[in-house]
C-alpha positions, 0 to 999 in steps of 0.5 A: 601284639608284641609289647615294646619295653618303655625306654626311660630317658636316662638322667643326666650324669653328674660331673665326676669329681676329679682326683685333684679335689680329694682332701684329707680328713681333719685330724691331729692335736692342733685340729682338736685344740681349735675344735675345742675352743670353737665349741667352748666359746660357742663360735661360728666358723665359715669353715664349718658353715661353708663346708670348706675343704681346707678345714683340716689343713687350716685348723691343723695349723691353728687357724680358723675363719670366724663368722660373726653375727650368727649363722643365718643369712638374709641372702639366698645365694644359690652356691652357699651352704650357710642357712638362709632365713630371718636371723635371731638377735645378734649376741652383743658379747660376741666381740669379746668371745671371739677376741678371747678365743683368738688370744688363747689360740695364739693366732698370728693372722685372723680372718673374720667374716659374717653372714649378711644382715640386711634387716639391720639398719647398719648391716651389723657394722657396729658389731664388726667394729667392736669385734676388730677393736677387741681383737686388737686390744687383746692381741695387738700383734695379730694381723686381721683380714675382714671378709665383709658382706655386700652392704647394699650401698650403705657406705656409712656402714662400710666405713664403720666396718673397715675403720677398726684397724684391720690390715686387709678388707675382702669382699668376694665377687664370687662369679662373672657378671652374666651369672649374677642373677643366678648365683647372687640374686640379691647382689649387684655386680657393679655395686660390689665393684664400687664397694671394693673401690671405696674400700681402697680409697679409704686406704685399705688393702683390698681383696676379692674372690671368684669361683669357677665351674659354674659355666663362665667363659674364659673371656668372662673371667678376663673381664672380671679380672680387668674390672677388679684391677680397674676398681683397685683390687690388690689381691684375688683368690680363684677356686673351684666351686663345689656343690654343697648339697643337692639343693644348690647349683650343680657343678658345670665343669671341674677346672684343671690345675693347669687352667688355674695356673693360666688364670693366675698368670693372666690376673698378674698380667692384668694388674692384680698384685697377687693371685692365689689360684687353685682348685681348693683355694678359698677366700681365707686360704693362705690369708697370712700371705696377703697382708704385705703384698 
């Protein structure tokens, strides 16, 4: 009897990362300066925790996006590189340290974000308020964007977060409605839209971000743009999802730069005031441009 070889089912090949997603390694004097200040003041940045591909460019320009309230998140979003778990007690001195570092860096426009702190009654709103007021106190000429988390419908916490004088308030939708349970299991699509609308009604310039490459269709992208415009979002960032580790969602598709330009034009047609669109675009990329649009 002749034994036939056992044929293994081949593993599905991962989608190969295209050339337009290559980035330069972070180097240079300004990068080293920011690196030193971040380490000295024991600060967290979403640049590092989120594995941002633009860290070299932004830090080289003397800017960084600071992440307050620790670096452990209570959410388990399947796209995000930030650690999930029960966070330790927050540092009440953090607002001063963040403000001091921003002053020493001479930052003209600062972006502040945070992990979700669902275990806190106020969702961390008081630390948010103190951080922004302290930055304004130490660096009154610095403009500020706050990229805030989902407050789970705690609108008192929302109003406290956004009442400290920041110029732009951002809350990322991240993906289309159909993919929410898969991508943002503890979030709700309509609730995030409502948060953006309430922020605009409060009088703030509003912003959101969506990532592509998770299996969304063009029609679903058009719908989220329409929904954001209907809920008074001013600024939208569109970027390519990149899998941070093998434990996270795989990339379904790499979107060509021409398609990003198409979506930028569609967003403007649909009523958004400004659309930043490109494979390497992230929430805080070129954020200084979004203050006066």
